[in-house]
C-alpha positions as CSV (number, residue, x, y, z in Angstrom):
1,M,0.0,0.0,0.0
2,E,1.0,3.6,-0.6
3,T,2.0,5.7,2.3
4,V,0.4,9.1,2.5
5,R,1.8,12.0,4.4
6,K,0.1,15.2,5.3
7,G,1.2,18.5,3.7
8,K,1.2,21.9,5.3
9,R,-2.5,22.3,4.6
10,G,-3.4,18.8,5.5
11,A,-3.9,17.6,2.0
12,A,-2.8,14.1,1.2
13,Q,0.4,13.9,-0.8
14,L,2.2,10.9,-2.2
15,D,5.9,10.5,-1.6
16,S,7.7,11.2,-4.9
17,V,9.5,7.9,-4.9
18,Q,6.3,6.0,-4.3
19,L,4.6,8.1,-6.9
20,L,7.0,6.9,-9.5
21,K,6.6,3.3,-8.4
22,S,2.9,3.4,-8.4
23,R,0.9,2.8,-11.6
24,S,-0.4,6.4,-11.7
25,G,3.2,7.7,-11.3
26,S,4.6,5.6,-14.1
27,M,1.7,6.9,-16.3
28,F,2.7,10.5,-15.3
29,V,6.3,9.9,-16.4
30,F,5.2,8.3,-19.6
31,V,3.0,11.3,-20.4
32,L,5.9,13.6,-19.7
33,I,8.1,11.7,-22.0
34,I,5.5,11.7,-24.8
35,L,4.9,15.5,-24.3
36,T,8.7,16.1,-24.5
37,F,9.0,14.1,-27.7
38,L,6.0,15.8,-29.3
39,L,7.3,19.3,-28.4
40,S,10.8,18.4,-29.7
41,F,9.3,17.0,-32.9
42,T,7.1,20.1,-33.4
43,A,10.1,22.4,-33.0
44,L,12.1,20.3,-35.5
45,V,9.4,20.3,-38.1
46,G,8.8,24.1,-37.6
47,E,12.5,24.8,-38.0
48,F,12.8,22.7,-41.2
49,Y,9.7,24.6,-42.6
50,R,11.2,28.0,-41.7
51,I,14.5,27.1,-43.4
52,H,12.7,25.7,-46.5
53,S,10.5,28.9,-46.7
54,I,13.6,31.2,-46.5
55,Q,15.4,29.1,-49.1
56,G,12.5,29.2,-51.5
57,H,12.2,33.0,-51.0
58,I,15.9,33.5,-51.7
59,E,15.9,31.4,-54.8
60,Y,12.8,33.3,-56.1
61,E,14.6,36.6,-55.5
62,L,17.8,35.4,-57.1
63,Q,15.9,34.1,-60.2
64,R,14.2,37.5,-60.4
65,A,17.6,39.3,-60.1
66,A,19.1,37.2,-63.0
67,N,16.1,37.7,-65.2
68,I,15.9,41.5,-64.6
69,A,19.7,41.8,-65.2
70,V,19.4,40.1,-68.5
71,E,16.3,42.1,-69.6
72,D,17.9,45.4,-68.7
73,A,21.4,44.7,-70.2
74,M,20.2,43.4,-73.6
75,H,21.2,45.5,-76.6
76,D,17.9,46.5,-78.1
77,S,19.3,47.2,-81.5
78,W,20.2,43.5,-81.8
79,R,17.0,42.3,-80.3
80,Q,14.9,43.8,-83.1
81,D,16.9,41.7,-85.6
82,K,16.2,38.6,-83.5
83,F,19.7,38.4,-82.1
84,G,20.5,38.2,-78.4
85,N,23.5,40.2,-77.4
86,L,24.1,41.1,-73.8
87,D,26.3,43.8,-72.1
88,T,27.9,41.4,-69.6
89,A,29.4,44.1,-67.4
90,R,26.0,45.9,-67.1
91,A,24.3,42.6,-66.3
92,K,26.7,41.8,-63.5
93,Q,26.3,45.3,-62.1
94,N,22.5,44.9,-62.3
95,V,22.7,41.8,-60.1
96,S,24.8,43.6,-57.5
97,D,22.4,46.5,-57.5
98,Y,19.4,44.2,-57.1
99,F,21.0,42.8,-53.9
100,G,21.1,46.2,-52.3
101,V,18.0,47.9,-53.7
102,W,15.4,45.2,-53.9
103,M,16.6,42.5,-51.5
104,E,17.7,45.1,-49.0
105,L,20.9,43.3,-48.2
106,T,23.8,44.9,-46.3
107,P,27.2,45.3,-48.2
108,G,28.1,42.0,-46.5
109,L,25.1,40.4,-48.2
110,Q,23.2,39.9,-44.9
111,K,19.5,40.2,-44.4
112,F,18.3,41.6,-41.1
113,S,14.7,41.9,-39.9
114,G,14.0,43.6,-36.6
115,G,17.7,43.7,-35.8
116,K,17.9,39.9,-36.1
117,L,20.0,38.2,-38.8
118,I,17.8,36.2,-41.1
119,Y,20.3,34.9,-43.6
120,T,23.6,35.6,-45.3
121,L,24.3,35.1,-49.0
122,Q,27.7,33.9,-50.0
123,I,28.1,34.5,-53.8
124,D,30.8,32.3,-55.4
125,A,30.3,33.6,-58.9
126,V,28.2,35.8,-61.1
127,T,28.9,35.2,-64.7
128,A,27.1,36.4,-67.9
129,D,27.2,35.1,-71.5
130,E,26.7,37.4,-74.4
131,V,25.2,34.9,-76.8
132,P,22.8,33.4,-75.8
133,P,22.1,36.1,-73.2
134,R,22.3,34.4,-69.8
135,V,23.3,35.3,-66.2
136,Y,24.5,32.6,-63.8
137,I,24.5,33.1,-60.0
138,K,26.2,30.5,-58.0
139,G,26.8,30.4,-54.2
140,K,25.2,29.4,-50.9
141,V,22.9,30.8,-48.4
142,I,23.7,30.5,-44.7
143,I,20.7,30.5,-42.4
144,P,21.2,30.6,-38.6
145,S,19.2,28.1,-36.7
146,A,16.4,29.3,-34.4
147,Y,17.3,26.5,-32.1
148,P,21.1,26.3,-31.3
149,F,20.8,22.7,-30.1
150,L,19.7,21.5,-33.5
151,A,22.4,23.1,-35.7
152,E,24.4,26.3,-35.5
153,D,24.0,27.3,-39.2
154,V,22.3,25.7,-42.1
155,E,24.1,26.1,-45.5
156,T,22.2,25.5,-48.7
157,P,23.8,25.9,-52.1
158,F,22.1,27.5,-55.1
159,D,22.8,27.6,-58.8
160,I,20.6,30.1,-60.6
161,V,20.3,30.6,-64.4
162,S,18.3,33.4,-66.0
163,R,15.3,32.3,-68.1
164,N,12.6,33.6,-70.5
165,V,14.9,35.6,-72.8
166,R,14.2,34.1,-76.3
167,V,14.8,36.3,-79.3
168,D,15.2,33.7,-82.0
169,Q,11.5,33.1,-82.6
């Protein structure tokens, strides 16, 4: 039988060791383990979703930067004759300008929101081809983890190529 001792107010309290040994105590511990597992799993899924969302947003913005750079740097006199000719220096400058103006990145290619670092872009190469007119952006994005016990930083590579610039039709 379980021993019961009286608390300060006279309420019946089970001794903690006996609580763990009793059937109701083992159920309490089991419920605590399940809740801890569920909370950890929810945090992990939420973190992966956050990282996936940021990565998708960055790839969208980089794709847009490449397309706008090509569209703006095309030589219009060649385009009317159905030839694609690109001013590569201007296209590369347009990509750099897009980072600061539209993506609102710092000179170190970092994105802050509310004073908190959201991500850092590390650009390995921005190259442009005259014919066919294309811009390539290659690098990786570094996303700090919201939960330091999961991972310190998550690095995701990207390789973006401009699209939708057809002049040969």
